[in-house]
N, C-alpha and C positions, 0 to 999 in steps of 0.2 A: 548407539549411535549411526551404527550400514544403517537401519529399517528410516531412524530418521533422516539421513541424507537422498536416501530413496523414496522416500516421500516427496521430500520439500524436490526432488528436481521433479518427477509426475506433476506437481502440483504447481512449479513452470511451464513443464509444456503445455498444461491445461490451460492455464492464462495464458500462452501465446498463443492458440490455437484459436480465443475468446479472441482476442483484441485481435489478429487479423484477419479474424470471419468479418469484423464488422466494418460497415461504409460510414462512409461522411454522411447519409440520412440516419444513420445507424445512432452516430452520435448526436447528432441534434434532435433528435427523438427529446420529448419532454415523457419526466414522470411525472402519474398521478400520485405527487407529494402535496397537500395542501396548507401543509404548515405552513409552508415556503412563499411572500408574494409574491413573486416570480418563479414561475415553476423551474425545478432546475433540471439540464440536462440529463443526458447516456452520457455527454462524454464529460460535461462540471462534474457528476457524480464522482467519474472515474478520480478525476485528479485530485478530490478527496479520501478515494480512497487511500493513491498515493501518499497524500502529502500526514494523512493519519501513520501511516504506515513508518515515510521516514522519518516520523516523528520518536518511534518508535524502535525504529533502528537506535536513535537516537540515543536515548534514554538508556538501549543494552548498553550500548559503547562506553556511556559515562559511568554505566555500574560495573561496568568491567574493570574499567581505568580504574576506576575507587577501589574497586577490590583485590586487584593486585600490586597499587599502591604506585602504580604511573599515573602520570601527567596529573592535570587536577586538585596542588599542592596547594593547603591552607596556610597563607602565612599568618 
């Protein structure tokens, strides 16, 4: 468990370093993703990654509550 926490801390530190290094023009740079009619920008892609991450966190919280028997009771 300690190794996992250390990994998560190091990962968060690296993410913060990357995000703090971005300028407004970096966030506005269009990505080469021709499958999208409007090319997404770096900022748009970061928001989509955050959205996906938050959904997974919600799913994990739901399962934790379901397994522990707290909340989400069926009637």
